[in-house]
N, C-alpha and C positions, 0 to 999 in steps of 0.2 A: 629584473627578474624575468625568467623565461621558463616555460614548461617544455620538457623534452618530449616531443611528439613522434620521435623516430619509430617507435614501436606501434603507434596508433594509426598513422596514415596508411600503411599497407593493408590494414584490416578493414577499411571502410568498404561496405557493400558485400562483405564476406559472411557466410553462415557461421554461426557460433555454436559451440557445444555447451556442456553443462551437466546438470544432474537430472535424472528421471526417477520418479518414485517406483519402488520395487513392487508394491502391493496396491490393490484397488482401494478406493475411498472406503473408510470405515465410518459407521455412524458416530463413533466417539470422536473421530477427526472433525466432523461437522460440529458436534456439540462443543468441543474444545475451542474451535474457531469462534463461534458466536459468543462464548463466554469471554474469550480474550478481547474481542471487539466490543464488549459490553452491549451486545445486540440482542435484546430480550424479545425476539420474535419466535413465538411458540411453534411455528412451522418447522423450525430448525433444531429444536431440542426436546419438544414435548410429543412423544409418540402418539398419544391418544388424540391430541389436537390435530396433528398432521394427518392421521388416518381419516379424520372426519372432513378434511379439506378436499379440494378438487384433485390434489396430487395423490391422495390415498395412502401416503407413506411419508416418512421423513425425507425432506428435500434440503439440499445445501443452498445457502444464499448465493446470489450471483457473485458476490465478492469472494466466495470460497475458491475461485480459480487461482487467486494469488496464493492461497495456503498450500496448494499442490505444486507450486512452482519452486524453482531453485533460487537460493539466496534472495528471497523477497521479490523475485521477478526482475531484478536489476541486471542480470547477466548480459543481455544483448546490448546494453548501453554502457557497461563498464568493461571496456575492451582495450587492451594494450597496457604496457608497463610505463608508468610515469613516475620516475624516482621522487621520493619525498612527498607523495600525494596522499590525499584522503578524498572522501566523497560524501555527499548527502543527496537525497532525492530532490529533483527539481520539479517533478510533475509526473502525472500519469494520464493517459488517454485510453479508454476502454470502449470497444465495440462488442456488443453481445448479439450473436448471430443465430443461435440455434437452441438446442435442447438444454434443459436444466441438468445439473449434476446431482446424481443420487448415490447413496451408499451402494457399493458394488461396482461402480464405474471405474475404469482405468483412464488416467489422463497422461497424454504425451505432449511434447512440445517441439515446435520448430522455431529457431531463433536466427535473427540476422542483425548485424551491426549496420545502422544506416548512415551515421555520420556525426558531425559535431560542428559547433561554432565557438569562437572565442570572444570573451568580453572582459572588461575591467569591472570589478565589483568592489564595493566598500568593505565587504566581508573579508576578501582575500587577495585583492589585486587581480592578476591574470587568472582567469577562470574558464574552464571548459564546460560547455553544455553539450553533452553527447547523448545520442538517442538510438534506440533499437527496438525492434518489433518481436513479439512472441505470439505464435499461434497455439492456442490450447485446444487439443483434440481428444475426443473420447475413443473408446475401444472400437467404435464403428467408423472411425475416421471423420466424424462430424466435428466441425469447428464450433466449440461452445463459446469461445471468446477470442478476441484479438486485443493485445495490449501494446501500447507504445510507452516505454519508460524513458525518462530523462534523468541522467546522472549529472550532478554538479561536481566536477572534479577540480581540486584546488591544491595549492601548496600548503601543507599543514602548518609549517613553521611561520609562514607569513600570516595566516589566519590567527595563530596563537598570539603573535606580536600585536596585531591590530585589536584584538579583543572586542570585536564589533558587537556580538550578541551579549557579552557581559555588560556592555554599556547601555544597550538598548532593551534588554530583557531582564530587568531585575527580578529576583525571587519575590513572589507576593507574600504579604503578611495578612493572613486570613483571620477575620473575626468569626466567632461562632454563628452570628446572624448571616454573614455572607456565605459560609459553608452550608448552612441550612437552606438558604435560597437556591444555591446550586443543586443541592440534593432534590429540592422540590421540582426544579426545572427538569431534572433527569427523569423523575418519576412521572411527571405530567406528560412527557414525551412517550414514555412506555405506555401509559394509559390511552394516548391519543388514537391508537389503532390496535389495541390489544385483541379485539375480536376479528381483525382481518377484513376490513371493508375496503372495497375498491371504488373510488369515485368514477363517474362516467364523464365523458368528454364535455357534455353540455352542462355539467355541474361545476366546471372549472373555468375561471376567467383570468385574463392577465391582471396582475395586481394582487391576486390571492397569495397569501403567505402560508408557508408550511409551519407546523408547530416547531418551536425551537428545541433543539437537542443539546444536552450538556453531557460531557464526558470528563470525569476526573473528580477530584484532583489527581493528576498523574503522579506516579511514584515509581521507585525502583521495582517494587513488587508488581505493579501493573505493566511496566515495560518488559519485565521478565516473563510475565504471563503471555504477553503478546508474542514475544520471540518464540516461546516454546509451542505456540499454536501453529507455526509454520512447520509442516511435516518434515522438511529437508534436514532439520537439525537434530532429529532423533537418530541415535547411533545406528548405522547400517540401513537407514530407511531409503536412501537414494543410491543409485549407481551412476558413475560418470560416463558420459557418451560423447562421441565426436561425430560431426557431420561427415558423410562420405565424400571422398574426393577433395578434401580441403587440406592443404599442406600447412602444418603448424596451426591447427585450429585452437581457438581460445576456449579453454575448458575450465581449468581451475588454477591458472597461472597467477603469480604474484602481480597485482596491479600497481606495485610500487609503494605499498603502504609504508608510512613513516614509522620509525622506531620498532616496537615489538607488536605492531598491529597485524602482521602477516600470520597466516596459518603455518603450522609446522606439520606438513603431511607425512614426513618420514617418522617423526615422533608419534604421530597419530596411529601408525601401524601397531604400536604397542599400547598407547593410551589414547583412546578416541576423543578425550577432552581436548587434546591438542589441535583437533580439527573442528572444534565445536563452533567457534565464531564468537560466542559470548564470553566463555571463560578465557579463550585464547583466540585472537583474530580481530578482524576489523569492526565487529559489532560491540566490542567490550566497552567502548566509550559511552554506549547508551545507558549502562548501569554502573559504571565505575567513574566517579567524578574526577579522579586524578588523570585517567586516560581521556576523559572528555575535554579537560583543559588543554591537553597536548594537541588537540585538533581544532582548537578555537571555540569550544563550547564551554559555557560557564558552569554547567551542572548537567546531570543526567538528562537525556532527551529521547524523544520518541522516534518512531519509524515512519518514513514516507509511505511505505506500503500500507500501514495502518490508516494513515490519513486518507488514502484513496479508498480503502474499504469502508471507513466511517461515512464517506460521502455516498458511495453506492448503497450502503445499507439504509442511510437516511432517506434516500429517494425511494427505495424499494418498500420500506415500511409504510410510507405515505401512500404509495400506489396500490398496496394490498396484493393479495394472491392472484388477482386477475389482471394486474398491471405488470409491466415488464420494462426494466431500464434498458434502453437500446444503445445509448451512447453517453459517456461522461468524459469531459475534458477538464482537468484540474491543473492549475499552476500553483506550486508550493512556494510560499514566500519566506517562511520561517518554521523551525521545528516546534513541536509541543514539548515544553520543558517540564521537568520534575516540579511539582507543587502547583502547576498551572491547571486551570480548567479550560477545556476546549468547548466552544459553542458553535453549532451549525444553524444557519438561518437560510431558508430558501424562499424564493419568490417566483411565481409563474410570470414569465415575460412574453409568452406567445403560445399559440396552439395551431395545429394544422390537421384537418380531417384527412388530408391526403399528403403524407410526408414522403421523403425520399426512401424511407424504410418500407413503404407500401402499407403502412398502418397508421391510424390516428395517433398523434403524439402531442404532448405539451412540452414546451421548452421552459426550463427552470434554471435560474441562477442560484448558485449555492456559495455562500461566503462563510469561511471558518475563521473565528477570532478567539482570542484568549480573554481572560477576565478584565484586562485593561483596554479591550477593544482593538488591540494590535492584530492585524490581518495575517493569518497563517496560510490561507489558501483561498483561491477564487476560481470558480469554474462554471461551466454551463452543461446542461444535460438535456437529452430528449427521452421522455418517458412515455411508453405506450399505455393508453387507456382505452377501454371499450367505448365505442361510439354510442 
């Protein structure tokens, strides 16, 4: 088995096009995002609470930069036509450099495909790990965030034959008691910093553990809610752009999707659902079990971009309004499947009064698991706290 990389190699190091939002950020966009991410931080949806905060108004969470990006932010790492392929997220790395995002801000993007490496995986045999960078900038030209996304590109038919996740990730059978315990964990986390307190650097020590967060059980309804919170999939919300001076720029070409997973842009001129992605297109496997099975997934499954947002939100909630997530690097090991509950656990593993960011930070390790203890994601972060 080999992957045809003839359309990938010439594009390494080349700027990438994609979609840009037509309108500025709306308060409802922010509220819809935190609702979809199950992030009950009042700074981002409660106008009265936000006005009484140091921000003086509703503010977007740091994870919201992903909501304003095109196709979940994966565009600069999903470049080139590979016949018979599909993809899942392999990880995200975020640097937050500047101002917060507020309703009324406009967000633009600069994207570049950086490269790839090949590996053999139990999941699908020959597998590509490709990566690219996105710079998120506001209307003043300020960089609010930089993201490096990693795509895991594989031959869908081979993944289907191997059935790796079907064998290793069986659907859970929940008891009422276990569901009640997951619900208690979820509410305990919401209560843990509902009033918005920020710990000071001297109050935090290596070995300290963050409160556990629970999300789920995941469902087709919750996956659909997540997808619809990304602004790009609202009809007419984005326009397609190309970087200047690039011959044959990668914008919205077919990445080689297997079967009927490709968009139909010509049909979408009449019926916009044909370019929707969830009804028709590469995201349909997230909520349609028959399509999930075609690409090696045993049932409906969640989005890598949501996993990245869950991690950033988890850290930001603990840090409070006077804290700031400076950097997060997460490697994804497995998707969050329908009927699973996802747990996030964090531990302080270091702190520095004088960091490379020029501010005091604590270093935190975050591990994401499901109800069986299977690891979905692992990463580290630097979070700014007041000295």
